[in-house]
C-alpha positions in Angstrom: 0.0 0.0 0.0 1.3 3.4 -0.9 1.8 5.7 2.1 1.2 9.1 0.5 0.6 11.1 3.7 3.1 13.8 4.5 3.6 16.1 7.5 1.4 18.7 6.0 -2.3 17.9 5.6 -2.7 18.7 1.9 -4.9 16.9 -0.5 -2.0 16.7 -2.9 -0.3 14.4 -0.5 -2.9 11.8 0.5 -2.5 8.9 2.8 -1.8 5.4 1.7 -4.0 2.4 1.4 -4.1 2.8 4.1 -10.8 7.1 34.6 -10.0 9.6 37.6 -10.6 8.4 41.1 -9.1 7.4 44.4 -6.1 5.3 44.5 -5.9 2.0 46.4 -2.4 0.7 47.2 -3.4 -2.3 49.4 -1.0 -1.4 52.2 -3.5 -1.5 55.1 -4.9 -4.9 54.0 -1.3 -6.4 53.7 -0.4 -5.2 57.2 -3.7 -6.6 58.7 -3.0 -10.0 57.0 0.6 -10.1 58.2 -0.6 -9.4 61.8 -3.2 -12.2 61.6 -0.6 -14.7 60.2 1.6 -13.9 63.1 -1.2 -14.6 65.5 -2.1 -17.8 63.8 1.6 -18.9 63.9 1.7 -18.4 67.7 -1.5 -20.4 68.1 -0.1 -23.3 66.0 3.1 -23.4 67.9 1.3 -23.6 71.2 -1.0 -26.4 69.8 2.0 -28.4 68.7 3.6 -27.9 72.1 0.5 -29.3 73.8 0.5 -32.3 71.5 4.1 -33.1 72.3 3.2 -32.9 76.0 0.4 -35.4 75.6 2.6 -37.9 73.8 5.3 -37.7 76.5 9.1 -37.4 76.0 9.9 -40.8 77.6 8.0 -42.9 75.0 11.1 -43.6 72.8 9.6 -46.6 71.0 6.6 -44.5 69.9 8.9 -41.7 68.6 11.2 -44.2 66.7 8.1 -45.8 65.1 6.8 -42.4 64.0 10.2 -41.5 62.5 10.3 -44.8 60.6 6.8 -44.2 59.2 7.9 -40.7 58.1 11.0 -42.1 56.3 8.9 -44.7 54.5 6.5 -41.9 53.4 9.1 -39.7 51.9 9.8 -41.8 48.8 6.1 -42.0 47.6 5.7 -38.3 48.1 8.9 -37.6 46.2 7.8 -39.9 43.3 4.4 -38.2 43.3 6.0 -34.7 43.2 8.1 -35.8 40.2 5.4 -37.7 38.3 2.5 -35.3 38.7 4.0 -32.5 36.7 5.1 -34.9 34.0 1.5 -36.4 33.8 0.1 -32.9 33.7 2.5 -31.8 30.9 1.7 -35.0 28.9 -2.0 -34.3 29.4 -1.6 -30.7 28.1 0.4 -32.0 25.1 -2.3 -34.5 24.3 -5.0 -31.9 24.4 -3.0 -29.5 22.2 -2.3 -32.4 19.8 -6.1 -33.0 19.6 -6.6 -29.3 19.0 -4.1 -29.4 16.1 -1.4 -27.3 17.7 2.0 -28.3 16.2 5.4 -27.8 17.9 7.0 -24.6 16.6 10.0 -26.5 15.3 7.7 -28.5 13.0 6.6 -25.3 11.2 9.7 -23.2 11.1 13.2 -22.9 12.5 13.0 -20.2 15.3 16.7 -20.2 15.6 17.3 -19.5 11.8 20.3 -21.8 11.7 22.1 -20.8 14.8 21.3 -24.0 16.8 23.3 -27.0 15.4 20.7 -29.7 16.4 18.0 -28.3 14.1 19.0 -30.1 10.9 18.6 -28.8 7.4 17.7 -32.2 6.0 15.6 -34.9 7.5 15.1 -38.6 6.6 11.9 -39.7 4.9 10.9 -43.0 3.4 9.8 -42.8 -0.2 7.0 -44.7 -1.9 9.5 -47.4 -2.9 10.7 -47.8 0.7 14.0 -46.1 0.0 15.3 -43.6 2.6 15.9 -40.1 1.2 17.0 -36.9 2.8 14.8 -33.9 2.1 14.7 -30.3 3.2 13.1 -30.0 6.6 9.7 -28.4 6.6 10.8 -25.8 9.1 13.7 -24.7 6.8 11.6 -24.0 3.7 11.3 -20.3 4.6 15.1 -20.0 3.9 16.0 -22.9 1.7 14.8 -24.6 -1.5 13.0 -27.9 -1.4 15.7 -30.4 -2.2 16.0 -34.2 -2.0 18.7 -36.8 -2.4 19.0 -40.6 -1.5 20.6 -41.6 1.7 22.7 -44.2 -0.1 24.9 -42.7 -2.8 24.8 -45.0 -5.8 27.9 -46.3 -7.6 29.5 -43.7 -9.9 27.5 -40.9 -8.3 29.3 -37.6 -7.7 27.5 -35.6 -5.0 27.9 -31.7 -5.0 26.5 -29.4 -2.4 26.3 -25.7 -3.3 26.4 -23.5 -0.2 26.0 -19.8 0.5 23.3 -17.2 0.9 20.5 -15.9 -1.3 22.6 -15.9 -4.5 23.2 -19.6 -4.2 19.5 -20.0 -3.4 18.7 -18.3 -6.7 16.9 -15.3 -5.4 14.6 -13.7 -6.4 13.6 -16.8 -8.2 14.4 -20.3 -7.0 16.7 -23.3 -7.5 15.6 -23.9 -11.1 17.5 -20.9 -12.5 20.2 -20.7 -9.9 23.8 -21.6 -10.8 23.1 -24.9 -9.0 20.1 -25.6 -11.2 22.2 -24.8 -14.3 25.0 -27.1 -13.1 22.4 -29.9 -12.6 21.4 -29.6 -16.3 24.9 -28.9 -17.8 27.0 -31.6 -16.0 25.3 -34.7 -17.4 25.7 -33.3 -20.9 29.3 -32.2 -20.4 30.4 -35.4 -18.7 27.9 -38.3 -18.9 30.5 -40.7 -17.3 29.2 -39.9 -13.8 25.8 -39.7 -12.1 25.8 -36.1 -11.0 23.8 -35.0 -7.9 23.7 -31.3 -7.3 22.0 -30.2 -4.1 21.2 -26.5 -3.5 21.9 -25.7 0.2 21.9 -21.9 -0.2 20.1 -20.2 2.7 18.4 -16.7 2.3 20.4 -14.2 4.4 22.9 -16.8 5.6 26.3 -15.5 6.3 29.5 -17.6 6.7 28.9 -18.4 10.4 25.7 -20.3 9.5 26.9 -21.5 6.2 29.7 -23.3 8.1 27.2 -25.0 10.3 25.3 -26.2 7.3 28.4 -27.6 5.7 29.3 -29.4 8.9 25.9 -31.1 8.8 26.3 -31.9 5.0 29.7 -33.5 5.7 27.8 -36.6 7.1 26.0 -37.1 3.7 28.9 -38.5 1.7 29.8 -35.3 -0.2 32.3 -35.3 -3.0 32.5 -31.5 -3.5 31.4 -28.3 -1.8 30.9 -25.1 -3.9 30.9 -22.2 -1.6 29.6 -18.7 -2.6 29.4 -16.5 0.5 30.4 -13.0 1.6 27.4 -10.7 0.9 25.6 -11.2 4.2 28.4 -10.8 6.7 27.3 -7.3 7.9 23.6 -8.1 7.5 23.8 -11.0 9.9 25.8 -9.0 12.5 23.0 -6.4 12.5 19.9 -8.5 12.1 20.8 -11.3 14.6 23.0 -9.5 17.1 20.6 -10.1 20.0 20.4 -13.8 19.1 24.1 -14.2 18.7 24.6 -12.7 22.2 22.6 -15.6 23.8 24.6 -18.3 25.5 24.8 -21.8 24.2 22.9 -23.1 27.2 20.0 -20.6 26.5 19.9 -21.6 22.9 19.8 -25.3 23.9 16.9 -24.7 26.3 15.0 -22.8 23.6 15.7 -25.7 21.3 14.2 -28.2 23.7 11.1 -26.1 24.4 10.4 -25.4 20.7 9.9 -29.2 20.3 6.8 -29.0 22.5 3.2 -28.1 21.7 2.9 -26.4 25.1 5.6 -23.9 24.2 4.1 -23.3 20.8 0.6 -22.7 22.3 1.9 -20.3 24.9 3.9 -18.4 22.4 0.9 -18.0 20.1 -1.2 -16.9 23.1 1.4 -14.3 24.1 1.6 -13.1 20.5 -2.1 -12.7 20.2 -2.3 -10.8 23.5 0.6 -8.5 22.8 0.0 -8.1 19.0 3.6 -9.1 18.1 5.5 -12.3 17.6 7.9 -13.3 20.3 11.4 -14.4 19.7 14.3 -13.2 17.6 13.7 -11.1 14.5 14.0 -13.1 11.3 14.2 -12.1 7.7 11.7 -14.3 5.7 11.3 -12.7 2.3 9.6 -15.6 0.6 5.9 -15.2 -0.1 4.6 -12.0 -1.6 1.8 -11.6 0.9 4.3 -11.8 3.7 6.8 -9.2 2.4 5.3 -6.1 4.0 5.1 -7.5 7.5 8.6 -9.1 7.2 10.2 -5.9 6.1 8.6 -4.0 8.9 10.4 -6.4 11.3 13.7 -6.4 9.5 16.8 -4.3 10.0 16.9 -1.5 7.4 19.7 0.9 6.3 18.9 3.3 9.1 20.2 0.7 11.6 23.7 0.8 10.2 26.4 3.2 11.4 30.0 3.4 10.4 32.1 1.1 12.7 35.6 0.4 11.3 36.5 -1.8 14.2 33.4 -4.0 13.7 34.2 -4.3 10.0 37.7 -5.5 10.8 36.4 -8.0 13.3 33.8 -9.3 10.7 36.5 -9.7 8.1 38.6 -11.8 10.5 35.5 -13.9 11.5 34.8 -14.4 7.8 38.4 -15.7 7.3 38.0 -18.0 10.3 34.6 -19.4 9.0 36.1 -20.1 5.5 38.9 -22.0 7.1 36.5 -23.9 9.3 34.5 -24.9 6.2 37.6 -26.1 4.3 38.7 -28.1 7.4 35.3 -29.8 7.7 35.2 -30.6 4.0 38.7 -32.1 4.1 37.8 -34.2 7.2 34.9 -35.6 5.2 37.1 -36.4 2.2 35.4 -33.8 0.0 36.9 -31.2 -2.2 36.1 -27.5 -2.2 35.7 -24.7 -4.8 35.4 -21.2 -3.5 33.6 -18.5 -5.5 34.6 -14.8 -5.3 31.3 -12.9 -4.6 30.4 -10.4 -7.4 28.1 -7.4 -7.2 26.5 -4.7 -9.2 28.9 -1.8 -9.4 27.6 0.3 -12.3 23.9 0.6 -11.4 23.7 0.2 -7.6 23.9 3.4 -5.6 25.1 3.0 -2.0 22.4 2.1 0.5 23.6 4.6 3.0 26.3 7.3 3.0 27.9 8.8 6.1 30.4 11.6 6.4 33.9 11.0 7.8 34.0 10.6 11.5 34.7 13.9 13.3 34.0 16.0 10.2 32.6 19.4 11.2 29.0 19.9 10.2 29.8 22.9 8.0 32.3 20.8 6.1 29.8 18.0 5.6 27.2 20.6 4.3 29.8 22.0 2.0 30.4 18.6 0.5 26.7 18.1 0.0 26.4 21.5 -1.6 29.2 20.6 -4.1 27.4 17.3 -4.8 24.2 19.1 -5.7 26.0 21.5 -7.9 27.8 18.7 -9.7 24.4 17.1 -10.4 23.2 20.4 -11.9 26.3 20.5 -14.0 25.7 16.9 -15.2 22.1 18.0 -16.2 23.6 20.9 -18.2 26.0 18.5 -19.9 29.1 20.1 -18.2 30.8 16.8 -17.3 34.3 18.2 -16.7 32.9 20.9 -14.3 30.8 18.2 -12.5 34.0 16.1 -12.1 35.9 19.0 -10.6 33.2 19.8 -8.2 33.1 16.1 -7.1 36.8 16.0 -6.7 36.6 19.1 -4.4 33.8 17.4 -2.4 35.8 14.2 -1.9 38.8 16.2 -0.7 36.4 17.6 2.0 34.6 14.4 2.8 36.4 11.4 1.5 34.2 8.7 3.0 30.8 9.8 1.8 30.0 6.9 -0.5 27.5 8.7 -2.7 30.2 11.2 -3.7 32.3 8.3 -5.1 29.4 6.8 -6.9 28.5 10.1 -8.5 32.2 10.5 -9.5 32.1 7.0 -11.0 29.1 7.9 -13.1 30.7 11.1 -14.4 34.0 9.3 -15.2 32.0 6.6 -17.0 30.3 9.2 -19.2 33.7 10.7 -20.0 35.0 7.3 -21.2 37.5 7.1 -18.4 36.5 3.5 -17.5 39.4 2.4 -15.3 39.0 5.4 -13.0 35.3 5.0 -13.1 35.6 1.4 -11.9 37.8 2.5 -9.1 35.2 5.1 -8.0 32.4 2.5 -8.1 34.4 0.1 -6.0 35.2 2.8 -3.5 31.5 3.7 -3.3 30.7 0.0 -2.6 33.4 -0.3 0.1 32.4 3.0 1.8 28.7 2.0 1.8 27.8 2.1 5.5 25.0 -0.4 4.9 27.4 -3.0 3.4 25.0 -5.4 1.7 27.6 -6.2 -1.0 30.8 -8.1 -0.3 33.6 -5.5 0.2 37.0 -5.6 -1.4 38.4 -6.8 2.0 36.1 -9.8 2.0 36.9 -10.6 -1.7 40.6 -10.5 -0.8 40.0 -13.0 2.0 38.5 -15.5 -0.5 41.5 -15.0 -2.8 44.1 -15.4 -0.1 42.5 -18.4 1.6 42.2 -20.2 -1.8 45.9 -19.7 -2.4 46.9 -20.6 1.2 44.8 -23.8 1.3 45.3 -24.8 -2.3 41.6 -24.6 -2.9 40.4 -24.0 -6.5 38.9 -20.5 -7.0 36.1 -19.4 -9.4 36.8 -15.7 -9.6 33.2 -14.7 -10.5 33.8 -11.0 -9.9 36.7 -11.0 -12.4 34.9 -13.3 -14.8 31.9 -10.9 -14.9 34.1 -7.9 -15.4 35.3 -9.6 -18.7 31.7 -10.2 -19.8 30.3 -6.7 -19.3 30.8 -3.4 -21.2 34.0 -1.6 -20.2 34.7 -4.1 -17.3 32.1 -2.7 -14.9 29.2 -5.1 -14.1 25.8 -3.5 -13.9 22.1 -4.2 -14.6 22.8 -6.3 -17.7 23.9 -9.2 -15.4 22.4 -8.2 -12.0 18.8 -7.8 -11.0 19.7 -5.7 -8.0 22.7 -5.1 -5.8 24.0 -8.7 -5.7 21.5 -11.2 -7.3 22.5 -12.2 -10.8 20.1 -12.4 -13.7 19.2 -15.9 -15.0 22.0 -15.3 -17.6 24.4 -14.4 -14.8 23.7 -17.7 -13.0 24.1 -19.6 -16.3 27.5 -17.9 -16.9 28.6 -18.8 -13.4 27.7 -22.4 -13.9 29.7 -22.6 -17.1 32.7 -20.9 -15.3 32.4 -23.5 -12.6 32.5 -26.3 -15.1 35.7 -24.8 -16.5 37.2 -24.7 -13.1 36.1 -28.4 -12.4 37.5 -29.4 -15.7 40.9 -27.9 -14.8 40.8 -29.9 -11.6 40.1 -33.1 -13.4 36.6 -33.5 -11.8 34.8 -32.9 -15.0 36.0 -34.7 -18.2 34.0 -33.2 -21.1 33.2 -35.3 -24.1 33.9 -34.2 -27.6 30.2 -33.2 -28.0 30.5 -30.6 -25.2 30.6 -27.2 -26.8 28.6 -24.2 -27.9 25.9 -26.3 -29.6 25.3 -28.6 -26.5 25.3 -25.5 -24.3 22.8 -23.8 -26.5 20.5 -26.9 -26.4 20.5 -27.1 -22.7 20.0 -23.3 -22.4 16.9 -23.5 -24.6 15.5 -26.4 -22.7 15.9 -24.7 -19.3 14.6 -21.3 -20.6 11.5 -23.1 -22.1 10.6 -24.4 -18.7 10.8 -21.1 -16.9 7.5 -20.1 -15.3 7.2 -16.5 -16.6 4.3 -15.7 -14.2 6.4 -16.9 -11.3 9.3 -14.9 -12.4 7.1 -11.8 -12.8 5.9 -12.2 -9.3 9.4 -12.7 -8.1 10.6 -9.5 -9.7 7.6 -7.6 -8.3 8.5 -9.0 -4.9 12.1 -7.9 -5.3 10.9 -4.4 -6.4 9.1 -4.2 -3.1 12.2 -5.2 -1.1 14.5 -2.8 -3.0 11.9 0.0 -2.5 11.9 -0.8 1.2 15.6 -0.1 1.2 15.0 3.4 -0.2 16.2 2.6 -3.8 13.0 3.6 -5.5 14.5 4.1 -9.0 15.8 0.6 -9.0 12.5 -0.7 -7.6 10.7 1.0 -10.4 12.9 -0.6 -13.0 12.4 -4.1 -11.5 8.6 -3.6 -11.4 8.6 -2.7 -15.1 10.7 -5.8 -15.8 8.2 -8.0 -14.0 5.3 -6.3 -15.9 7.1 -7.0 -19.2 7.0 -10.7 -18.3 3.3 -10.7 -17.3 1.6 -7.6 -18.9 -1.9 -8.6 -17.8 -1.1 -9.8 -14.3 -3.0 -7.8 -11.7 -0.2 -8.1 -9.1 2.5 -7.0 -11.5 0.4 -4.1 -12.6 -0.2 -3.0 -9.0 3.5 -3.1 -8.2 4.4 -1.2 -11.3 1.8 1.4 -10.4 3.1 1.6 -6.8 6.7 2.1 -7.9 5.8 4.6 -10.6 3.9 6.6 -8.0 6.9 6.4 -5.7 9.3 8.0 -8.2 6.8 10.7 -9.1 5.4 9.3 -12.4 1.8 9.9 -11.4 0.2 9.9 -14.8 1.9 6.6 -15.5 0.7 5.2 -12.1 -2.9 6.2 -12.9 -2.7 4.1 -16.1 -1.2 1.1 -14.3 -3.8 1.1 -11.5 -6.6 1.3 -14.1 -5.2 -1.6 -15.9 -4.8 -3.5 -12.6 -8.5 -2.9 -12.0 -9.4 -4.2 -15.5 -7.2 -7.3 -14.8 -9.3 -8.2 -11.8 -7.4 -6.4 -9.0 -10.7 -4.7 -8.0 -10.1 -4.1 -4.3 -9.9 -1.4 -1.6 -6.1 -0.9 -2.0 -6.3 -0.4 -5.8 -9.1 2.1 -5.6 -7.6 4.0 -2.7 -4.2 4.2 -4.4 -5.7 5.2 -7.7 -7.4 8.0 -5.9 -4.0 9.0 -4.5 -2.5 9.1 -8.0 -5.4 11.1 -9.4 -5.0 13.6 -6.5 -1.4 14.2 -7.5 -2.5 15.1 -11.0 -5.2 17.3 -9.5 -8.1 15.2 -11.0 -10.1 15.8 -7.8 -13.5 14.7 -9.0 -12.2 11.3 -10.2 -10.1 11.0 -7.1 -13.1 11.5 -4.9 -15.0 8.8 -6.9 -12.2 6.3 -6.3 -12.0 7.1 -2.6 -15.8 6.7 -2.3 -15.5 3.3 -4.1 -12.8 2.3 -1.6 -15.0 3.2 1.3 -17.8 1.1 -0.2 -15.5 -1.8 0.0 -14.3 -1.1 3.5 -16.4 1.4 5.4 -14.0 1.2 8.4 -10.9 2.2 6.4 -9.6 5.3 8.1 -7.1 5.9 5.3 -9.8 6.2 2.6 -11.9 8.6 4.8 -8.8 10.7 5.4 -7.9 10.8 1.7 -11.4 11.8 0.8 -11.4 14.5 3.4 -8.2 16.0 2.0 -9.6 15.9 -1.6 -12.8 17.7 -0.4 -10.6 20.3 1.4 -8.8 21.0 -1.9 -12.2 21.7 -3.5 -13.3 23.9 -0.7 -16.0 21.5 0.6 -15.0 22.1 4.2 -18.1 20.8 5.8 -18.1 17.6 3.8 -14.3 17.3 4.5 -15.0 17.6 8.2 -17.5 14.7 8.2 -14.9 12.4 6.4 -12.1 13.4 8.7 -14.2 12.8 11.8 -15.2 9.4 10.3 -11.5 8.6 9.9 -10.9 9.4 13.5 -13.9 7.3 14.5 -12.1 4.2 13.1 -8.6 5.3 14.0 -8.5 7.8 16.9 -4.7 8.0 16.9 -4.4 9.1 13.2 -2.2 12.2 13.7 -2.7 13.2 10.0 -6.5 13.2 10.4 -6.3 15.4 13.5 -4.0 17.8 11.6 -6.3 18.0 8.6 -9.3 18.4 10.8 -7.6 21.4 12.5 -7.0 22.9 9.1 -10.7 22.3 8.1 -12.0 23.9 11.3 -9.7 27.0 11.0 -10.9 27.4 7.4 -14.5 27.5 8.8 -13.4 30.2 11.3 -13.5 27.8 14.3 -10.0 28.7 15.5 -10.1 27.4 19.1 -11.3 23.9 18.1 -8.8 24.0 15.3 -6.0 24.7 17.6 -7.1 21.8 19.8 -6.9 19.5 16.8 -3.4 20.7 15.9 -2.4 20.1 19.5 -3.7 16.5 19.5 -1.9 15.8 16.2 1.3 17.0 17.9 0.7 15.0 21.0 0.4 11.9 18.8 3.3 12.8 16.5 5.7 15.4 18.0 7.7 15.4 14.7 4.8 16.7 12.7 6.3 20.2 12.3 3.7 21.3 9.8 1.0 21.0 12.5 3.1 23.3 14.7 3.3 25.9 11.9 -0.4 25.7 11.3 -1.1 26.1 15.0 1.2 29.1 15.1 -0.8 30.7 12.3 -4.1 30.0 14.1 -2.7 31.6 17.2 -1.9 34.7 15.1 -5.5 34.8 13.9 -6.6 34.8 17.5 -4.2 37.6 18.2 -2.1 35.5 20.5 1.3 36.6 19.1 3.3 35.3 22.1 1.9 31.8 21.5 2.7 32.0 17.8 6.2 33.1 18.5 6.7 30.1 20.9 5.6 27.6 18.2 7.7 29.2 15.5 10.8 29.1 17.7 10.1 25.4 18.4 10.0 24.7 14.7 13.3 26.5 13.9 15.0 24.6 16.7 14.5 21.5 14.6 14.4 23.0 11.0 16.5 26.2 11.1 16.2 26.8 7.3 12.4 26.7 6.9 11.9 29.8 4.9 8.3 30.4 5.7 8.9 30.1 9.4 12.0 32.3 9.3 10.0 35.1 7.6 6.9 34.7 9.8 8.8 34.8 13.1 11.0 37.7 12.0 7.9 39.6 10.9 6.1 39.2 14.2 9.1 40.1 16.2 9.5 43.2 14.0 5.9 44.5 13.5 3.7 43.1 16.3 1.6 45.8 18.0 2.5 44.1 21.3 5.7 45.7 22.6 6.3 42.7 24.8 6.5 40.5 21.7 8.7 42.7 19.5 12.4 41.9 19.5 14.5 43.4 16.7 17.7 41.9 17.9 16.2 38.4 17.4 14.3 39.3 14.2 17.3 40.7 12.3 19.5 37.5 12.0 16.4 35.5 11.1 15.5 37.8 8.3 19.1 37.9 7.1 19.1 34.1 7.0 16.0 34.0 4.9 17.5 36.4 2.4 20.7 34.5 2.3 18.8 31.3 1.5 17.0 33.0 -1.4 20.1 34.9 -2.5 18.2 38.2 -2.0 15.8 37.4 -4.8 12.6 36.7 -2.7 10.2 39.6 -2.4 8.7 38.7 0.9 12.1 38.0 2.5 13.3 41.4 1.5 10.2 43.0 2.9 10.7 41.2 6.2 14.4 42.1 6.3 13.5 45.8 5.9 11.0 45.6 8.8 13.5 43.9 11.0 16.2 46.5 10.2 13.7 49.3 11.1 12.8 47.7 14.4 16.5 47.4 15.2 16.9 51.2 14.5 18.8 50.6 11.2 16.5 52.8 9.1 19.0 53.5 6.3 19.4 49.7 5.8 15.6 49.3 5.9 15.2 52.0 3.2 17.8 50.4 1.0 16.3 47.0 1.3 12.9 48.3 0.5 14.1 50.1 -2.7 15.6 46.7 -3.8 12.2 45.1 -3.1 10.4 47.7 -5.1 12.7 47.1 -8.1 12.1 43.4 -7.8 8.3 43.8 -7.6 8.2 46.1 -10.6 10.4 43.7 -12.6 7.8 41.0 -11.9 4.9 43.2 -12.9 3.5 43.4 -9.4 2.6 47.1 -9.4 0.2 47.0 -6.5 2.9 45.4 -4.3 5.4 48.0 -5.4 2.9 50.8 -4.4 2.5 49.2 -0.9 6.3 49.0 -0.5 6.7 52.7 -1.5 4.4 53.7 1.4 6.6 51.7 3.8 9.7 53.3 2.3 8.3 56.6 3.3 8.0 55.4 6.9 11.6 54.1 7.0 12.9 57.3 5.5 11.1 59.1 8.3 12.9 56.9 10.8 9.7 55.1 11.8 9.2 51.3 12.1 6.3 49.5 10.5 3.5 48.1 12.7 1.0 45.5 11.3 -0.6 42.2 11.6 1.4 39.3 10.2 2.1 39.7 6.5 
């Protein structure tokens, strides 16, 4: 669903589909109960003393007999104490079994690979009675469904491919992964063996968990491990840090509990009561309908900060884990091929840029200013000037990744490809959100292959030779790291070349371009284009979540090209077109989605949003009303309809819709804000101010509501309250031009002497003029008034003359006449007094 709402309640920015009483502390009652217990305790002791007196102390035989009976009674009581909870537990387990509650571990792996006794493969008996290993059901959220026989047949060569989502085949599946291509190519290249290729790539798995998977697979008679890992090292550290900090004992205890129905039932109960799922956060980007909720719970770019020491530690851990994998493989008598992880350099902007540590704020702002100017120069076709500006910016802030990426783009356009590649690599390595294997990680793979005598498939170098000018981009990558189907095919062929060099594959004379083409055509003919379209749409959603909206838009269009009449693909294309500001295009896509059968609340609501952005208000209102017909309790549609009605001046109807939105969602800050605007427009200032205040209580960051409340205070004549609100805004957003001018104007011209403050007004007015390079008429007018209030009448007169010239040059004769009257005041050494301008 598109979230189109913004801080300011404008119809052009709609929202997405989207007791006082006495206190009782119980102290008196507790004291009374304590006193009574003490009294009862004394009585009991006295009673026991009388009993002992009646029995007599000289009856030794009686006492010994009693002690013997007591000893004989201890064992049955102990057994009962142990057995009763077990019987109770088994009873609960039986009831839950009858109710259909399954142990959590049957459904998913709550430990996402961090607990070694949760296997990836489990034994099952096939229809023919043969035992096979297949992917455990609880692992299917992260792994492909795979199967292989327990007993390896004669002449069989078993290959396990390990790694993260690239090995898995994301965003598709095993069929078009390099593992799937190997499975098809190898029997044709070398029919002398029975090849078994098992895809054991796990989504989001980094080397720590890949090593654990390999250690399990070492028990299944492996002949070769192909390891492609490195992209997830920093992702795993951030996403699973809380889980990694747990002790082994705690993980073991959780593992035992997750095998019970009681634990699963309690966990579901807690989740339903609290509204959230307990346990560690996991990334499960598998099914389209799950993606939104999954991404909400996942770690995003904002969670990453530069930490050079952490990076160094992760690189060393990566080296340790690779060595651990090679050791385990050799101990199992298997061979290893390492793959250098490759990534999209040319068409992948950094996920997050951050200035050099300790860089003064003004220097960082200067670097950003040079970046903006360089982009303007690129737009004007002045590439050399853009490069010079970027070089200056990098001298100031050498670790801001986006500067290097922009420099790489300019160098590429200038045909300086080697330098361009270096800049793109620097941008990848300085990306604070390092979701692509860095140069340091690639070097570890190279070094370890040389040290351990392990064959290396240098995929990064290989792709550089297959791409224009040696810089891999969108021609072979779908996103930042996941290759296209062709990219996977090329990797499979490169792996066969490496295996041939090692004597593992012995190609026949028939192996060559013709055989490769026949296999390629057969695999491509079996591709489910509808499935691939959905996968690309799903990937577009994930990339958009990461803030890379242009790339998400491109992926959505690629998905739509595969399935031009698919409602889901059309919906995603519309959503991503909307996100990049292509509103007319998004209107067309959403209308096509409706025609394709995606006739639901979300589509109508989002179509209304797009129509609002092209100011087709009547049509937008119709779509919102249709959405409300489908879901009368949808606060988002009521809110959007209210905004559209506000734009048309239908304030009373807008108020009805906004109150309806608040009926279904009382905590909707945007609706409170918009209602405040609606009430103020009807002249109901005090209720409007109350609505603005409620919006701010719910969302203190909604600065636009603070500005609107300040203006309402002005309309009420409460200048001091307006000044307080404006000051609060500027404390957070010091360059908000409207607020700078408004506050400076009040401080300069208010008829309340207690409010006026020329000393505060003058620097505010000067800042506004500096931001607009003295070319903004209102800012000049405010600066003149602030100068006069400060007793600088000559400056006020000079600034007013400049404002008059500007007004006349723009044909605003009436405004020039008004300014001339003020000029006369300043020339007479008199300040201006007025209500806010």
